[in-house]
C-alpha positions, -999 to +999 in steps of 0.1 A: +000+000+000+015+033-011+019+064+011-006+082-011-032+055-006-027+056+031-031+093+032-063+091+011-078+065+035-069+086+065-085+118+050-116+099+040-120+086+076-124+122+087-156+124+068-177+097+084-213+108+090-215+139+113-235+119+138-204+098+144-179+127+143-199+147+170-215+117+188-207+132+222-226+164+216-263+172+219-280+173+185-288+210+187-251+218+193-236+198+164-222+218+135-237+212+101-219+215+068-229+216+031-220+189+006-197+213-011-178+221+022-174+184+030-163+176-005-137+203-006-124+193+028-115+159+013-092+174-012-078+202+009-079+194+047-052+220+055-077+248+046-100+234+073-073+230+100-066+258+124-031+268+133-031+267+171-003+292+173-025+318+154-053+318+179-054+349+201-078+369+222-069+405+228-085+433+248-091+461+224-106+488+246-123+496+279-154+518+281-184+527+301-219+521+288-241+552+289-269+534+309-284+501+319-307+497+289-286+468+276-303+447+303-337+449+285-370+448+304-368+446+342-390+423+363-415+440+386-405+445+422-419+420+446-416+430+482-420+411+514-392+385+511-365+383+538-333+398+524-300+384+537-274+408+525-243+386+530-258+356+512-252+363+475-270+345+447-276+347+409-313+353+402-308+355+364-292+332+339-265+306+346-256+292+312-265+308+278-254+309+241-238+341+227-231+330+191-243+297+176-229+284+143-217+320+133-250+337+142-255+359+172-283+346+195-314+367+196-327+383+228-292+386+241-304+415+264-323+390+285-294+367+291-271+378+319-260+369+354-263+387+387-248+386+422-273+401+446-285+394+481-307+364+488-343+374+489-340+399+460-362+391+430-351+419+406-319+439+403-338+472+404-347+466+441-311+477+446-300+513+441-269+534+435-257+513+405-226+525+387-225+530+349-219+497+332-183+487+325-176+473+290-144+455+279-141+449+241-122+418+230-111+405+196-108+368+188-086+358+158-076+325+142-059+314+110-057+281+091-025+263+081-022+286+050-021+317+072-055+329+060-077+345+087-107+322+093-122+339+123-124+376+133-148+379+162-154+409+185-173+407+217-179+428+248-177+416+284-202+439+302-213+442+338-228+467+362-214+470+397-220+490+428-256+482+436-266+486+472-294+473+493-306+499+519-271+515+516-253+483+523-231+461+501-217+463+466-235+439+442-235+430+405-260+428+377-260+425+339-229+403+337-228+391+302-210+387+269-223+407+238-211+399+203-204+430+182-189+414+150-188+379+137-167+373+106-161+336+099-146+320+068-164+296+045-164+261+059-161+271+095-187+272+123-180+294+154-199+293+186-196+312+219-213+306+252-212+320+287-216+304+321-215+316+357-212+286+381-231+291+413-201+278+432-180+309+421-204+334+435-191+347+468-189+375+493-154+389+495-164+417+518-177+414+553-210+402+568-221+438+575-208+453+542-207+426+515-188+428+482-202+404+456-179+384+433-184+359+405-166+341+377-178+345+341-166+317+318-166+325+281-162+293+260-156+293+223-157+264+198-148+262+161-160+233+141-149+223+106-155+191+086-120+180+097-119+187+134-130+209+163-110+235+183-122+250+216-111+270+246-123+291+275-115+325+290-124+332+326-132+366+339-133+375+376-156+404+386-164+421+419-191+444+431-167+472+436-159+472+398-127+451+400-122+431+368-095+406+358-090+379+332-078+350+355-076+322+329-070+320+292-063+294+266-031+313+260-006+311+289+013+343+280-019+363+287-029+345+319-029+361+353-023+336+382-054+333+402-034+329+434-022+365+429-057+378+433-065+376+470-102+377+468-103+351+440-080+325+457-109+302+466-115+297+429-081+281+423-093+246+432-113+234+401-129+207+422-144+233+445-156+255+416-175+231+394 
């Protein structure tokens, strides 16, 4: 058997039915490809292969949003519940899609996390909110030919400083908002967000709490050849402190142990 024949068999094996290729994923998360994409990938797999060294996520700018309208409609206040200011919970979304197979997900303004006192039913029961903080990031990747196959821009946004009866510093509107999604032919890009309950904590005192949480931003790129994925992790506090504490790229990573208030998050078993 010649080397050329062996290579042909190996490349062909990459194009088994997609149900086999992505058997470990839920049906609604599997990438789909056209016949022409699958056919071209058989003849030129290098086009559909990402160069890992080319992938980078860069902070492009830091801004303040003008107001809280990015949060969308607010639930009505419901009074009467016992509020415990030093017990901090997320009353909004825990896991949500940001971009799915190259398309921004609709109703993004209703998908966000909070870190507010137990007993609160809507973030507008708190007052003295700061203007929202906004951090713009760019995600880039190239294939083995050096061609740019993904040019994504997204904002990590949150609103800090909320107080309950003058006490504490809490968070609302913690989310990721896509601003540009440019993906090459034959590639499928997805981005999701998660705020694990176990990462929500009070890093202040019992009498004057400071909320904190961990926002995980997970990206995934599918091609007919293979899948690439990674996660960036952002640590956020109710006093406005923000830091990227984990990244798929070691040169950009801040050691979590260096952040005093985030140290409990350094044990993965205790986080997830």
